[in-house]
C-alpha positions as CSV (number, residue, x, y, z in Angstrom):
1,M,213.4,56.8,-5.7
2,L,216.4,59.0,-4.7
3,E,218.0,58.5,-8.2
4,L,214.6,59.4,-9.8
5,I,214.5,62.7,-7.9
6,E,218.1,63.4,-8.8
7,L,217.4,62.7,-12.5
8,L,214.4,65.0,-12.4
9,L,216.4,67.8,-10.7
10,A,219.3,67.4,-13.1
11,G,217.0,67.6,-16.1
12,A,215.3,70.7,-14.6
13,V,218.6,72.6,-14.3
14,I,219.6,71.6,-17.8
15,G,216.2,72.7,-19.2
16,L,216.4,76.0,-17.3
17,L,219.7,76.9,-18.8
18,L,218.5,75.8,-22.3
19,G,215.4,78.0,-22.0
20,I,217.3,81.0,-20.8
21,L,220.3,80.8,-23.2
22,G,218.6,79.2,-26.2
23,G,221.0,76.3,-25.9
24,G,224.1,75.3,-24.1
25,G,222.7,73.8,-20.9
26,A,222.1,70.5,-22.5
27,I,225.9,70.1,-23.1
28,F,226.2,68.9,-19.5
29,T,223.6,66.1,-19.9
30,A,226.1,63.5,-21.1
31,P,228.9,64.3,-18.6
32,L,226.4,64.2,-15.8
33,L,225.1,60.8,-16.8
34,I,228.5,59.4,-17.4
35,Y,230.2,60.5,-14.2
36,A,227.3,60.9,-11.7
37,F,225.0,58.1,-12.8
38,D,227.5,55.6,-14.3
39,V,226.0,55.5,-17.8
40,S,228.1,54.5,-20.8
41,P,229.2,57.4,-23.1
42,L,227.2,56.2,-26.1
43,A,224.1,55.6,-24.0
44,A,224.6,59.0,-22.2
45,T,224.7,60.9,-25.5
46,T,221.6,59.1,-26.7
47,V,219.7,60.0,-23.6
48,S,221.0,63.5,-24.0
49,L,219.3,63.7,-27.4
50,V,215.9,62.9,-25.8
51,V,216.5,65.5,-23.1
52,V,217.6,68.1,-25.7
53,L,214.6,67.3,-27.9
54,F,211.9,67.6,-25.2
55,A,213.6,70.6,-23.5
56,A,213.9,72.4,-26.8
57,A,210.2,71.7,-27.7
58,S,209.1,72.9,-24.3
59,G,211.2,76.1,-24.4
60,L,209.9,76.7,-27.9
61,I,206.4,77.2,-26.6
62,G,207.2,80.2,-24.5
63,H,209.3,81.8,-27.2
64,A,206.5,81.2,-29.8
65,R,204.0,82.9,-27.6
66,A,206.3,85.9,-27.5
67,H,206.6,85.8,-31.3
68,R,210.4,85.4,-31.3
69,V,210.5,82.3,-33.5
70,K,211.3,82.5,-37.3
71,W,209.5,79.3,-38.2
72,R,210.3,79.2,-41.9
73,E,214.0,79.9,-41.6
74,G,214.4,77.7,-38.6
75,T,212.7,74.8,-40.2
76,L,214.7,75.1,-43.4
77,F,218.0,75.4,-41.4
78,G,217.0,72.3,-39.3
79,L,216.1,70.2,-42.4
80,V,219.4,71.0,-44.1
81,G,221.2,69.9,-40.9
82,I,219.5,66.5,-40.8
83,A,222.2,65.1,-43.1
84,G,224.9,66.2,-40.7
85,A,222.9,64.8,-37.7
86,V,222.6,61.4,-39.4
87,V,226.3,61.2,-40.2
88,G,227.2,62.3,-36.7
89,A,224.9,59.6,-35.1
90,V,226.5,56.9,-37.3
91,L,230.0,58.0,-36.4
92,A,229.2,58.0,-32.7
93,G,228.3,54.4,-32.8
94,A,231.3,53.4,-34.9
95,L,234.2,55.2,-33.1
96,P,235.8,54.2,-29.7
97,E,234.3,55.7,-26.6
98,R,237.7,57.4,-25.8
99,V,237.4,59.3,-29.1
100,L,233.9,60.4,-28.1
101,L,235.0,61.6,-24.7
102,G,238.1,63.3,-26.0
103,G,236.1,65.1,-28.6
104,F,233.6,66.1,-25.9
105,S,236.4,67.9,-24.0
106,V,237.3,69.8,-27.2
107,L,233.6,70.6,-27.7
108,L,233.2,72.0,-24.2
109,L,236.2,74.3,-24.7
110,A,234.8,75.5,-28.0
111,A,231.4,76.1,-26.3
112,A,233.1,78.0,-23.5
113,Y,234.9,80.2,-26.0
114,A,231.6,80.9,-27.7
115,M,230.0,81.8,-24.4
116,F,232.9,84.1,-23.4
117,K,232.8,85.9,-26.8
118,P,229.1,85.9,-27.9
119,P,228.1,87.6,-31.1
120,R,226.8,91.2,-31.0
121,S,223.2,91.4,-30.1
122,D,222.0,93.5,-33.0
123,G,222.0,91.0,-35.8
124,G,220.7,93.6,-38.2
125,E,224.2,95.0,-38.5
126,H,225.5,91.7,-40.1
127,A,225.0,91.1,-43.8
128,R,223.3,87.9,-44.6
129,R,225.7,85.3,-46.0
130,G,225.2,83.3,-49.2
131,W,223.4,79.9,-49.3
132,I,226.7,78.0,-49.3
133,A,227.6,79.4,-45.9
134,V,224.1,78.6,-44.7
135,V,224.2,75.0,-45.9
136,L,227.7,74.4,-44.5
137,T,226.7,75.9,-41.1
138,A,223.5,73.9,-40.9
139,L,225.4,70.6,-41.7
140,S,228.0,71.4,-39.1
141,V,225.4,72.0,-36.4
142,G,223.6,68.8,-37.3
143,L,226.9,66.9,-37.1
144,V,227.6,68.2,-33.6
145,T,224.1,67.2,-32.5
146,G,224.3,63.7,-34.0
147,F,227.8,62.9,-32.7
148,F,227.8,64.3,-29.2
149,G,224.1,64.2,-28.4
150,V,224.0,68.0,-27.7
151,G,221.7,70.7,-29.1
152,G,224.6,72.8,-30.3
153,G,222.9,76.0,-29.2
154,F,226.3,77.6,-28.7
155,V,226.9,77.1,-32.5
156,I,223.4,77.6,-33.7
157,V,222.7,81.0,-32.0
158,P,225.9,82.7,-33.3
159,A,225.3,81.1,-36.7
160,L,221.7,82.5,-36.9
161,V,223.0,86.0,-35.9
162,L,226.0,86.0,-38.2
163,V,224.7,84.0,-41.2
164,L,221.0,85.0,-41.3
165,G,221.2,88.4,-39.6
166,F,218.9,87.5,-36.7
167,S,218.8,89.5,-33.5
168,M,220.0,87.6,-30.4
169,P,216.5,87.0,-28.9
170,T,215.2,85.8,-32.2
171,A,218.3,83.6,-32.8
172,A,217.9,82.0,-29.3
173,A,214.3,81.3,-29.9
174,T,214.6,80.0,-33.4
175,G,217.7,77.9,-32.4
176,L,215.4,75.8,-30.2
177,L,213.4,74.8,-33.4
178,V,216.7,73.8,-35.1
179,I,217.8,71.8,-32.1
180,A,214.5,69.9,-32.0
181,I,214.7,68.9,-35.6
182,N,218.3,67.8,-35.5
183,S,217.9,65.9,-32.2
184,L,214.9,64.0,-33.6
185,A,216.8,63.0,-36.7
186,A,219.9,61.8,-34.7
187,L,217.7,59.9,-32.3
188,A,215.9,58.1,-35.1
189,V,219.3,56.9,-36.4
190,R,220.7,55.7,-33.1
191,G,217.5,53.7,-32.4
192,P,216.3,52.1,-29.1
193,Q,219.4,49.9,-28.6
194,Y,221.3,52.8,-26.9
195,L,218.3,54.3,-25.1
196,D,217.6,53.8,-21.4
197,L,214.1,55.0,-20.9
198,G,214.4,54.7,-17.1
199,V,217.0,57.5,-17.3
200,A,215.8,59.4,-20.3
201,V,212.1,59.9,-19.2
202,P,212.7,61.6,-15.8
203,M,215.5,63.7,-17.2
204,A,213.4,64.8,-20.1
205,L,210.4,65.6,-17.9
206,G,212.6,67.7,-15.6
207,A,214.1,69.4,-18.6
208,M,210.8,70.2,-20.1
209,V,209.6,72.0,-17.0
210,G,213.0,73.8,-16.6
211,S,213.1,74.9,-20.2
212,F,209.5,76.3,-20.1
213,V,210.3,78.3,-17.0
214,G,213.6,79.4,-18.5
215,A,211.9,80.7,-21.6
216,R,209.5,82.7,-19.5
217,V,212.2,84.4,-17.4
218,A,214.8,84.8,-20.2
219,S,214.2,88.6,-20.4
220,R,214.6,89.0,-16.6
221,V,217.9,87.1,-16.1
222,P,221.3,88.8,-16.5
223,A,222.2,86.5,-19.3
224,R,225.8,87.9,-19.8
225,Q,226.8,87.1,-16.2
226,L,225.2,83.6,-16.5
227,Q,227.1,83.0,-19.8
228,V,230.5,83.8,-18.2
229,A,229.9,81.6,-15.2
230,F,228.6,78.9,-17.5
231,A,231.7,79.1,-19.7
232,A,234.0,78.8,-16.7
233,L,232.1,75.6,-15.6
234,M,232.5,74.3,-19.2
235,V,236.3,74.8,-19.0
236,G,236.5,73.0,-15.7
237,T,234.4,70.1,-17.0
238,A,236.5,69.8,-20.2
239,V,239.7,69.6,-18.1
240,F,238.1,66.9,-15.9
241,I,236.9,64.8,-18.8
242,G,240.3,65.1,-20.5
243,V,242.2,64.0,-17.4
244,E,239.8,61.1,-16.8
245,T,240.0,59.9,-20.4
246,A,243.8,60.1,-20.5
247,M,244.1,58.1,-17.2
248,A,241.5,55.5,-18.2
């Protein structure tokens, strides 16, 4: 019962961050499962996909009611990214766990950098890029989701601002749609053999509640201060994972 409560609370915190920032919070799902709940890296990243999927879908509801979601562009971006998500999911099952953990450290550092230096909020000042840039960006986002089991919001949100010219609120909202599509595709490839429903279900339920609340309070939270603190936590986690992997 205690572990169930802990999983629910952990999922709620992750969902809250996901709802507020439009991504990013779910990047801690796998490290939490690996080091706090003793779940294998591959199983942890698979459970993370479930958490990301349900949290993104829940957060999307609040943003949709506020009319911040670009449904057509987000759906197309997500569908293009499915190929990357499939490749990433296959690679995750084929490569050694040490490679997955080492890559996760690098991913956390990249995410921290993106949090420290977010794109400018007025996406209208950015010229839209050509379709090649859009396709390559969508594939890259899908690859990150499929391989690491994360939503990739720290990549998606800047990409939607810089590549498609979205404003930050619209990019954060539409990013949840892209995350949901890519997560579903990667989860379908990994299949049930790596999925522990006893862990995934309570975390996903907690994340759904947290994400829904996060989306509703997103405009009232000092997002910049939260981003900086979140980035610092990412750096610390990256160092911890790197040291643990090197010493294993």
